[in-house]
C-alpha positions in Angstrom: -61.2 -73.2 43.5 -60.9 -70.4 45.8 -62.3 -70.0 49.4 -65.6 -68.3 49.4 -67.3 -67.0 52.7 -70.4 -69.2 53.5 -72.7 -66.0 53.4 -71.8 -65.7 49.6 -71.5 -69.3 48.4 -74.9 -70.0 47.5 -74.6 -66.9 45.0 -71.4 -67.6 43.9 -72.3 -71.0 42.9 -75.0 -69.7 40.9 -72.9 -67.5 39.2 -70.0 -69.7 38.5 -72.2 -72.5 37.1 -73.6 -69.7 34.6 -70.4 -67.9 33.7 -67.4 -70.4 34.2 -66.2 -73.5 32.7 -63.4 -76.0 33.7 -61.1 -76.6 30.8 -61.0 -80.2 29.8 -57.4 -80.1 29.3 -55.5 -77.8 31.6 -58.4 -77.7 34.7 -58.1 -74.0 34.6 -61.4 -72.0 35.3 -62.2 -69.9 32.2 -65.4 -67.8 31.5 -67.6 -69.5 29.0 -67.6 -66.5 26.5 -63.4 -67.1 26.3 -63.5 -71.0 26.2 -63.0 -70.9 22.5 -60.3 -68.7 22.6 -58.7 -70.2 25.5 -58.8 -73.7 23.6 -57.3 -71.8 20.2 -54.7 -70.0 22.2 -53.4 -72.6 24.7 -54.5 -75.8 23.4 -54.0 -75.9 19.8 -51.4 -78.0 18.3 -48.3 -76.4 16.7 -45.3 -77.7 15.1 -41.9 -76.8 16.4 -39.1 -76.3 14.4 -37.9 -79.9 15.5 -41.0 -81.1 13.9 -42.6 -82.1 17.2 -46.1 -81.2 17.3 -47.0 -79.9 20.7 -49.6 -77.5 22.6 -49.0 -73.8 21.9 -48.8 -73.0 25.8 -45.9 -75.9 26.0 -44.1 -74.4 23.1 -42.0 -71.8 24.8 -40.6 -74.3 27.7 -40.0 -76.9 24.9 -37.7 -74.6 22.9 -36.0 -73.3 26.1 -35.2 -76.8 27.8 -36.3 -79.9 25.3 -36.0 -79.0 21.6 -33.0 -80.6 20.3 -32.6 -77.6 17.8 -32.5 -75.1 20.6 -29.4 -72.8 20.8 -26.7 -73.8 22.8 -23.0 -72.3 23.5 -19.9 -74.5 22.9 -17.9 -74.1 26.2 -14.5 -73.9 24.6 -15.1 -71.9 21.8 -18.5 -69.9 22.3 -20.0 -70.7 19.1 -23.5 -71.2 19.1 -24.9 -74.5 17.8 -28.2 -76.6 17.7 -28.2 -78.6 21.1 -28.2 -81.8 19.3 -24.8 -81.1 17.4 -23.4 -79.7 21.0 -21.6 -83.0 22.3 -20.2 -84.1 18.9 -18.5 -80.4 18.6 -17.4 -80.2 22.0 -15.5 -83.5 21.9 -13.6 -82.4 18.9 -13.4 -78.7 19.9 -12.1 -79.8 23.3 -9.6 -81.9 21.8 -7.8 -78.8 20.4 -4.7 -77.5 22.2 -3.4 -74.1 23.7 -0.1 -73.3 24.8 0.0 -72.7 29.0 1.3 -69.1 29.6 2.9 -70.4 32.7 4.6 -73.7 32.0 4.9 -73.6 28.1 3.3 -76.9 27.9 0.3 -77.5 25.1 -2.8 -78.5 27.0 -6.2 -79.9 25.8 -8.8 -77.2 26.1 -11.1 -79.5 28.2 -8.3 -80.2 30.4 -7.4 -76.5 30.7 -9.4 -75.9 33.9 -7.8 -78.4 36.0 -4.1 -77.4 34.5 -3.1 -74.7 36.7 -3.0 -76.8 40.0 -0.7 -79.1 38.1 1.3 -76.6 36.2 4.9 -76.0 36.6 
């Protein structure tokens, strides 16, 4: 999968056919001696804390961006929650009120950002 000078191509091709395999799952070039280790470390199925089965190599991305149990912060109170609980919590939390220091009115937390231009 790399450019090889034409002068070296035949020798390179012979070397690759003897020593390199293409992974059937990710199409990476892997030394034949390391293929078993590659399969076990990259493509073995693991179970995430959300009980989803996923390839080991994809687990970090899943945990960071797709897992319903990934940590997320409430935009109103900064409490860490599981992502799947965030929407319900923010709906409740954003309905709380806080007194505006400029006009003295009680303002919903979810409307606090838009309040200052309308204040007073």
